[in-house]
C-alpha positions in Angstrom: -10.9 -56.3 -40.2 -9.9 -52.9 -41.6 -10.1 -50.0 -39.2 -11.1 -46.7 -40.8 -9.6 -43.6 -39.4 -11.1 -40.2 -40.0 -8.8 -37.9 -41.9 -7.7 -35.0 -39.8 -8.9 -31.6 -41.1 -6.1 -29.5 -42.6 -6.0 -26.3 -40.6 -6.8 -23.3 -42.9 -4.4 -20.5 -42.6 -5.8 -17.1 -43.5 -3.7 -14.2 -44.7 -4.5 -10.8 -43.4 -5.8 -8.3 -45.9 -3.5 -5.3 -46.5 -6.0 -3.0 -44.8 -6.0 -5.2 -41.7 -2.3 -4.6 -41.0 -2.5 -1.6 -38.7 1.1 -0.4 -39.2 1.5 0.0 -43.0 -1.0 2.8 -43.4 0.3 5.1 -40.6 3.9 4.4 -41.6 3.1 5.5 -45.2 1.3 8.6 -44.0 4.3 9.4 -41.7 6.8 9.1 -44.5 4.6 11.2 -46.8 4.3 13.9 -44.2 8.0 13.9 -43.6 8.9 14.1 -47.3 6.3 16.8 -47.9 8.1 18.9 -45.2 11.7 18.0 -46.0 11.9 17.7 -49.8 10.4 20.9 -51.3 13.2 23.4 -50.1 15.8 21.3 -51.9 13.8 20.9 -55.1 13.9 24.7 -55.4 17.7 24.4 -55.9 18.1 27.6 -53.8 21.0 27.4 -51.3 19.2 30.1 -49.2 16.4 27.6 -48.4 18.8 24.9 -47.1 18.1 23.8 -43.5 21.8 22.8 -43.0 24.4 25.6 -42.8 27.2 25.3 -45.4 30.5 24.5 -43.7 33.5 26.7 -44.5 35.8 25.6 -47.3 33.2 23.2 -48.9 31.3 25.2 -51.6 29.8 22.1 -53.2 28.2 21.1 -49.8 24.7 22.2 -50.9 24.7 20.2 -54.1 25.8 17.0 -52.3 23.1 17.8 -49.7 20.4 18.1 -52.5 21.4 14.8 -54.0 21.4 13.1 -50.6 17.9 14.4 -49.9 16.5 13.5 -53.3 17.9 10.0 -53.5 17.1 9.5 -49.8 13.5 10.3 -50.6 13.5 7.6 -53.2 14.9 5.2 -50.7 12.2 6.1 -48.1 9.3 5.7 -50.6 10.8 2.4 -51.8 11.2 1.2 -48.3 7.5 1.6 -47.5 6.6 -0.4 -50.6 9.2 -3.1 -50.0 8.0 -3.9 -46.5 4.3 -3.9 -47.5 3.4 -7.7 -47.2 0.5 -7.5 -49.6 2.7 -6.0 -52.4 5.5 -8.5 -51.8 3.1 -11.5 -51.8 0.8 -10.6 -54.7 3.1 -8.6 -57.0 6.6 -10.1 -56.7 7.8 -8.6 -60.0 6.9 -5.1 -58.7 8.6 -5.9 -55.4 11.8 -6.9 -57.1 11.8 -3.8 -59.3 11.1 -1.5 -56.4 13.9 -3.3 -54.6 16.4 -2.5 -57.3 15.3 1.2 -57.2 15.6 1.2 -53.5 19.2 0.0 -53.7 20.6 1.7 -56.8 18.5 4.8 -57.1 18.0 5.4 -53.4 20.4 4.0 -50.7 23.7 3.8 -52.6 23.8 7.3 -54.1 22.2 8.9 -51.0 24.6 7.0 -48.7 27.7 7.9 -50.7 26.6 11.6 -50.5 25.9 11.2 -46.8 29.5 10.1 -46.3 30.7 13.3 -48.0 28.4 15.8 -46.2 28.6 13.9 -42.9 32.3 14.1 -42.8 32.0 17.9 -43.1 29.0 18.4 -40.9 28.8 21.9 -39.4 27.4 20.4 -36.2 30.8 19.3 -34.8 33.0 16.2 -34.6 30.6 14.1 -32.5 27.9 14.5 -35.1 30.4 13.8 -37.9 31.3 10.4 -36.4 27.6 9.5 -36.1 26.8 10.6 -39.7 29.8 8.7 -41.2 29.1 5.6 -39.2 25.4 5.7 -40.0 26.2 6.1 -43.8 28.6 3.2 -43.7 26.1 0.9 -41.9 23.3 2.0 -44.3 25.3 1.2 -47.4 26.8 -2.0 -45.9 23.5 -3.5 -44.7 21.9 -2.7 -48.1 24.7 -4.2 -50.1 24.6 -7.3 -47.9 20.9 -7.7 -48.4 21.2 -7.3 -52.1 24.0 -9.9 -52.3 22.0 -12.3 -50.2 18.9 -12.2 -52.5 21.2 -12.6 -55.5 22.5 -15.7 -53.9 19.0 -16.8 -53.0 19.7 -16.7 -49.3 16.3 -15.2 -48.6 16.5 -15.5 -44.8 19.7 -13.5 -44.7 18.2 -11.1 -47.2 15.3 -10.4 -44.9 17.6 -9.8 -41.9 19.9 -7.3 -43.7 17.0 -5.4 -45.4 15.3 -5.0 -42.0 18.5 -3.3 -40.8 18.7 -1.3 -44.0 15.1 -0.1 -43.8 15.3 0.9 -40.1 18.4 3.0 -40.9 16.5 4.6 -43.8 13.7 5.6 -41.4 16.1 6.7 -38.6 16.3 10.2 -40.1 12.6 10.8 -39.1 13.5 9.9 -35.5 16.5 12.3 -35.7 14.2 15.1 -36.7 11.8 14.3 -33.8 14.6 14.2 -31.2 16.2 17.5 -32.4 13.5 20.0 -31.3 13.0 18.1 -28.1 16.7 18.4 -27.3 16.6 22.1 -28.2 13.7 22.8 -25.8 15.4 20.9 -23.0 18.9 22.3 -23.5 18.2 25.9 -24.4 17.6 27.1 -20.8 21.1 25.7 -20.0 23.0 27.8 -22.5 24.2 30.3 -19.8 25.1 27.5 -17.4 26.0 24.1 -18.9 27.3 25.6 -22.2 28.9 28.7 -20.6 26.9 31.0 -22.9 28.2 29.3 -26.1 25.5 28.9 -28.6 28.0 26.9 -30.7 28.4 24.3 -28.0 24.6 24.2 -27.6 23.9 23.7 -31.3 26.6 21.0 -31.6 25.2 19.2 -28.5 21.7 19.2 -30.0 23.1 17.9 -33.3 25.0 15.1 -31.6 22.1 14.0 -29.5 19.7 13.8 -32.4 22.3 12.1 -34.7 23.2 9.4 -32.2 19.6 9.0 -31.0 18.4 8.3 -34.6 21.2 5.8 -35.1 20.6 4.1 -31.8 16.9 3.8 -32.7 17.7 2.0 -35.9 20.0 -0.5 -34.2 17.6 -1.3 -31.3 14.4 -1.5 -33.4 15.9 -3.7 -36.1 17.2 -6.1 -33.4 13.9 -6.2 -31.7 12.2 -7.1 -35.0 14.7 -9.8 -35.8 14.3 -11.4 -32.3 10.5 -11.2 -32.4 9.0 -14.7 -32.1 6.2 -15.5 -34.5 2.8 -15.9 -33.0 1.9 -19.5 -32.1 -0.7 -21.1 -34.2 -3.8 -22.4 -32.4 -3.7 -26.2 -31.8 -5.8 -28.2 -34.2 -8.8 -30.0 -32.9 -8.3 -33.8 -33.1 
């Protein structure tokens, strides 16, 4: 006698609509606001509007800085699109093209210029070390992610690009830390810094530079170690 068994219902998995992902919209607005504030002075091509003092003996510093900012802006805009799940899932061709722009028109030229201006930073040797190290990590993680996707190692590609993108966004954290450090440390100029405004400005630069880099390392690791949400058990 044959025994009939009821077929188990296949659990339906639903994908969240793009507007139901609460982080992508605020992130895009944050990047837009940051670029609206940071980019215009350098598009004017007027050294007098630069927010970074030109170091002695490096007359081309401003032009490297302009290139770094412009290409870095391309990287930031591309990063937002690259981590947008809806675009990646529904428009893979656009995702790949934006990815190429992120790497070759964003991170690589901006990172190489960051190496140049970072090694000559007017904010002191501690900031120079952070700037150069950050540029090396930014370029290295991006190249590793690009190579991984070329070799169809998509898991490795995701890991390296998470690191790359957090390094891309770390400059925003840097700019948030800087005024906070200024407010906290300014009253200490006569005491801690012995009246030296140079020591004060170099300390602010070092704190913001290393703070932004630490943010990128910590946040990327937290994302990589995050466990996916457990699926609800199917009813038998």
